[in-house]
N, C-alpha and C positions, 0 to 999 in steps of 0.2 A: 511109289510114290512122287508125287511133283507139287509146285508151286502152287501155291495157291495162281487158281482160275478157272474159267470156266471157256465151254465150245467157243464163244469167238476171241480166247487166247490163241490166236494163230496171225505170223507175222505183223505187216506195224499195225496191224486194231489193237495192240496193245497198248500204244502212246499214243492212240487216234482221240483226239479231245471228245468228249459224252454227246457235244455239242456239232457233231461233225459225224454225226454214228445217225445213217437214217430211220433206224429201228425204232431205238431210244428215242429219240425225239418224234417218233410218230406216237410210242405209247404214254412219252411225258406230257406229250401236248395234249392227243387226247383228253387225257386221263383228267388236266388239267380243268378242260372243258366244262367236263361233265361232275367234276368234284367243286366248281363255283354253283355247278345248277345244283348238286345236290343239299347245298350248305346252306343255298336261298330258300330251296324247301323244307330244310328240319328248321330255318327258323320262320318259318309261317306257317308248319303244320298247325300249332298248338294255340295261330290265330287265327286259323279260318276254321279249325273247330270248335271253338266259343263262339266265332261270330254263328257258326249254326248251327250249337246248341244251350248259349247262355250259359254252361256249366264251364267249372275249371275243371273239374274232376275230368269229364268226357272228354274237355278236350287234348289231355294229353293221355289218349286212347294211342291218337297213330303211333305215338314215339314207341309207347310202349306196344306197340304190335310190331312198331319196328325191329326191336328188341328180342321179341318172341321170335320171330323169325328168324335172324338172326341166331341165335340161341339153338332153333331147333334143325336147322339145316347145314349149322358150319363143321360141323365132322363127316357127315356127309360129303356136305359138297368137297370137302378137303381131297376125300376116295376120289371120288367120281374125275377131278382135276389129273387125278394120277390114270385115269383108264381111256379119257378122251384129248384128242387134239385142243390145245393151249392155245390155242387162234380161233378155230368154231367156239371155244369158250366164253373168251374175250369180248368178240364180236356179239355174238346171241344175246349175251348175258345183258349188255349196252345195248342190242334191239330191242329185249325184253325191256327193259328200264324205260328204254322211250315210248314205248308202247302205255308203259302203265301210266306214266305222267300225261303225256298229251289225251289220255283219257280223261285224265283230271279236268284238261287245260278248255279238251269239246265240249264236258258236262256242266264246267261254270260258262262258257261259253252261250249254251242252251240255258243256263240258269235253272237247269237239273241235278246239282250237286249236290251229296246225300255223304251224312259219316259216316256210312256204310261204306259207301265209296272210295271213303280218306282211306277207314283203317284200312282197308284192303289192299290198297295198293301201298300203300306204306310197311304189311306185312308183305305183300310182292317186291320191293324193295331191297327186303331187310335181306331175304332168298339169293338174288339176284347179288347183295355186295357179295354174300360169303361165297358163291362161285365166281367171282370179278378179282378179290385179293390175291385169292392162292393163286390162279391161276397166270395174272401180273408177274408173282412175285417168282415164278416158274420160272414166266415165259423171258425177264431179264438175266437170268442164271445163263441163258442162251445167247442174247444178243449183249449183254456190258462184258466186256475181259475183267475179272478176275478182281484183279488188281484196282478196278475202275468201280466194286459195287459199292464202296460205302458213300465218294459220292454219289454214284446212282442214286440212292438209297432216301442222302440228305438231302438232292432235288426234287425227291419226293416229297419230302417233309417241310420242304419249303413249299412245295405247293398247297399240301393239306395248311400253311399257316397262311397263305392268302387268298384263300377261300377262306375260310375262317376270318379273315377282315373285312375280306370285298363281300362278301355271298349275304350277310343278314341285311345290312344298309341296303343294296342293292335290290334283297327283296321285296323288304317294306318298301322301298320306292316302286318295285313292279305292285306290290298291292295294293299301295294306294290310289293304284290305274284303276285295275280292273283282279278281283279276286283270285282268275283263274290266268293271268298271267302268268306271276313264278312260276306253275306249273306245267305249263305249255312252252315254257323259256328252260327249264330243265326237260323239259320230253329233247326239246331240240340238242341241249348239250348232249344228251347218250345218243342220239341217234350222227352226231357229227362226232362222237368218239367212235361209235360203231364204224363210220365210212373210213376212216383216219386207220383203223387197227388191219381195214380187209388191204391195207396197199402193202403191209408185211410182204420183209423177204426173205424173214429166216422160216422155216415148217413150221416149226411147233406143234410136232407131232407128239400124238400120242405117245408113250413111253412103252416098251416091251414088258409083256408079262405081262403082269395081273391075274384076279381072282373073278375077274366078273365084276357086272355091273348091279345083277339080281341083289335082293335084298342081304344074303350070305355073304353073296362078295364082300357089297358094304360094310358089311359088319366084318367078318376075318378081313378085310382092310384096313378098318378102325383100330382094331386092336392092334396090327402090325404098325401105324404109324405111331399108335401111343406105346407100345412097346421098344420104337425107339426113342424117344421123348426121355423116355425111364433112363434106357443103357445110355444116353449119352452125358455125363458127367455135368458139364458143361450148362448144358441147356434144363438140364432138373433144375443144376443152380438157379437160373435166368426166368423157371417157368413160376419156383418159388417166392423171386422175389416183385416179378411182376404182378403177379396176384393180389399181394396184400399192397403191395404202391399203389396200385389202380387204384382197388377197392377204396384205402388213405386218404388216396388225393383226391378220386371225386368226393368222396366227406365233406373233405376241409373246404374244396371249392365253394357247397353247398353251406355249408357251417357260418362260413364265413361272410358270405352273402347274406344269410338271415341277419347273422348278429347288425353289420351293417346297417340294413334297415331299418333293424328293431333301435337303432345310435341315431336315428335321425337319418342318414346318408341319400340323398336321393337316388330313385333307380338309374338314373342314366348314366349317376356320376360310379353307380358301380359297376356298368356297363364299363366303365373302360380302364377298371380293374384287368376285367378280359383282355380290351384292346390292347395295354399293355405287357401281358402275358404272351399272345398271337406276333407283336410285335416281337418278342424275346426270342420267340419261338421260331418267327422268322430271320434275326439274324444269326444266330443258336445255327441254324441250318447253312448259311453262310460260311459257319468258319468253323464248322464240323468235317471236311476233308483234311483241313490241314491240323483240325487237333486228334481223329480220328491216327491222319501218319508220322508223330508227332510222341501221343500219351498211346503205354501200351493199351491194347483192349481191354484187361482185367482191370488195368487199377482207372484209367478211363470210367470205369461202371461201377465202382464203388465208389469214386471220387462224385462221379454222378447222384451217387447217393447218399452222402455225407453232406455236399450241396444242397441241397434238397431238403435235407433235415435241420439243417442251420436256418436257412432263410426263410424256413415258415414256423419253428419258434418264434420267432419277438412278435409274429401277426395275432397271436393270441394275447400282446398285452398294447396292442392299437387300436383304435377306429379311423384312424387316420385313412382315406381314402388313397393320399398320395403314396403316404408309406408302406401302402398292404398291397400298395401296385407295384413300386418297386420291391419287394421282397421273392413276391411272385415274380418279377421278370427274371430276377437271380438265381433265384433256385429253379424257374425250367429252359433258362442259356444252357444248361451242356448236357439236358434233355434228347437235342439232335440226334449228335456227337455219338450220344449215348447207344442211343436206337441203330444207327446206321452203323455203327461196327458189330455191335449183336445181330442185329440182321442180315450182315454178309457174309460174318461167324459161319450165320447157321443156313445160310443160302450154301456155303463150300463144302459143309461137311454133310451135307446131308443128300444124299443120292438121287438121282434125277427122278426116277420114279416115287420117294416121297417128300416132293417138293411140296402139294399141293396140301399132305397129310401136314408135314409138320409144321408150316404155316398155320394149318384149319386148330392143331391141337393149339398150338400157342394163342392163339387169338380168343381160342373156346376155351382154353382155363385162363387168360388175363380177365375175360368180361364177362363171367360165372355167374363171380359177386353182386358186381355193377347194379342189378334191379335192387338190390340189400340197402346203397347207401345210401338213398333221400333214404328207407325208413331210419337206418342208424343215424345220418348226421341228426334227423330233426328227433329223435328217443337222446340224445346224447346232448342236443341242444337244451331240450325241453330237462331233462333229469340232472346238468351240471354247468348249464347253464356256457355261455359265451365261448369264455377265455378256456376253460376246461375242456372244452367239448373240440374246441381245436388242441388243447395240449393233449389229450389224446390219439388224435389224429395224428401227430408228431410224434406219439409216438410208437403209432402203427408203422410212420413208413421210415424211424427211425429201426423198429425189429424186420424192416420189410430186406436191410440193409446184411439180417444175419447169415441168409443162406449164401451171400455173397464173398463174405469174408472171410469164411470156415469152408471155402471149396477151393483147394487144391487149382482145379481146373482153370477156375476164376482167374486168381490170384496170379498164375506162374502166366496168362496169358500173352502174348507183344504184340508191337507193332502189325499190320495186315503181313506189309513184307516177310515176314516171319512166319507168318504161318503155313506150313505144310500138312498138303490133306493127301489122302489114300485114291484110286479113282472111283472108290465105293463110297468116300464119303466119311470113313473112321477119321480123327484129327489127333493131330501128330506137333509137336510142335520141334523145331528148327532145334536144335544145344549151338 
């Protein structure tokens, strides 16, 4: 048995700031740039789709295609990430993403952009993301000392919130100049990330072992990854919680936005609510390392779920955008700390040869029901009205806390400095 740590846990590396880590900074900076580009593209996809077709239904096809690509390839990609060189996966996925979005830029420049092209690129982008995300998580385990993993994951979440804040207005500004500019800019950000990743010093070689990359090998590898999650008490409880809460929160956002719109609130004002949530997430990301260090991981996870439930309940009884935005900000503040501690523990207790599959299995399960949130939210709003639909979503969020509270593995999990893991990744707790 040994104390928490990844392969970077050698010598003075344990105490070195992440900002002085060559490989972490390459990973973080490259993907920060790419995330900004992706945020621009996701914002303009439906706008360009509507401009091309004049149909709100068809305008949403690109977003649906992205979700479909991610859903279909999530589990197989996790297996392949555990079979191939993680460095090669990181570089190749960014290069392919760059080529996809640059093709939209070129087509737009030539006035040859079509809805079919837009949908195919979105589909391919969803597939590319399935490879990059688990490969990045596995790479972090190699380049970041184990005790710094919560901080690294917190900074990754800060990156996402910055992209959420900056990407849409920047994408809108570029779109106002030329239709193809946001896509061309996104393509460039992918290539910048790919070039940065070629300079990684850590080998990030393929893990030893594995049952091949053919269909049978992929299926066998998928089953192995799912068995690992099922047999891991903490991850099993987290998966059940995340699956329910992700569905409920997405449904809640939709219902709240539609309820405010029906009450006469201007769409631009409603957009400020998302901004307040993103700012809270960014501030929560900055506070996350201190929170993770001081609050036991299990209690922090449960606390985040309870605060989320208590904060969203009053939203049912107000139409004030300022109050709603403030409550959303409160609800989401602990989310980065909770996610960082959960993610760090999962990385620490998962064997290297299962990192890709564990990440993919968790992401697949969490997003499995996301496509249904729009239907569920719309149906609840039509059947019960805004107040009761929000209360229904809040009830689901409360229900999601049950697997956390009833799990001994979650309740008893201490702060990261007291985690103890075996070389094979089995979890234990320091007495």
